[in-house]
N, C-alpha and C positions, 0 to 999 in steps of 0.2 A: 504494500500500500504506500502510495506516494504522500509525502508530507506536503501540506498546503503551502503555497507561496505567500508568506507573511509580509514580503516586501512590496507586494502589489497593493496600491491604494485604490479602494473601490470608489468609483465615480457616483457619489450619492449626495443627496441634499444635506444629510447629517454631516458628512465629511466636508462639504463646501462651507457649511456654517462654522465648523472648527477652523478651517483654513482661513476664512475671512477675519477671524480674530487676530491673525498674525499678518496676512497679506495686506489687509486694510491699513495697518500701521507701518508697513514696510517702506523705507525710504525709496527703494527702487520701484516699487509698485506705484507710489504716489508721484514721483518725479516723472515717470514714463507714461502716466495716465493709462495704466494697463487695464483699468475697468472699461475703457473705451474700445477694446479689441478682444477678439475671441481666441482662445478661451480667456475669460476674464478672472478666473480663479481656479484653484485646485490643479495647479500646473504639474504637480507630482503625479497626478493621474491622467490629466487630459493632454499634457504636452506643453511646449513652449508657447509664449504669447505671440499673437499675430502682429504685435506692434512693430512697425518697420524699423525704427532706430531706437534701440534700448541702450541706456547707459547704466552701468552698475553703480548703485549709490548705497549699498548695504543690503544685507540679506537676513531676514527673520526666519527663514525655513528651519534652521536648527532649533529654534525655540518652540516650534509648533508641536502639538501633541501627536500629530500624525507622523512626524519625522521620527520620533522616538518609538512610537507604537509599531511602526513598520520597518524599523532598523534601516532607515534611509541614510545616505551619505552625500556629502558635498553641499547640497543646497543649490540655490540659484536656479530652481526649476523653471522659472519664468523665462530664462535665457538659454538653458541647456538641459538635456536629458541624460 
């Protein structure tokens, strides 16, 4: 029997709400107006932001509950996968 992949973050409304507690305050999220582009949140599940020109201004991913719960690494999911 295979062990479930705990690093995969489910694309759910509950996880999006958790995510936005951190992304909403993230300097990179605010500076790059990532809420104006799709996906607008939960980048660790949905992929990088569609914003055309993103500048890194700090990353709150490592502080997110989902980051620890799913043993994620690196962060900056809005810019890279």
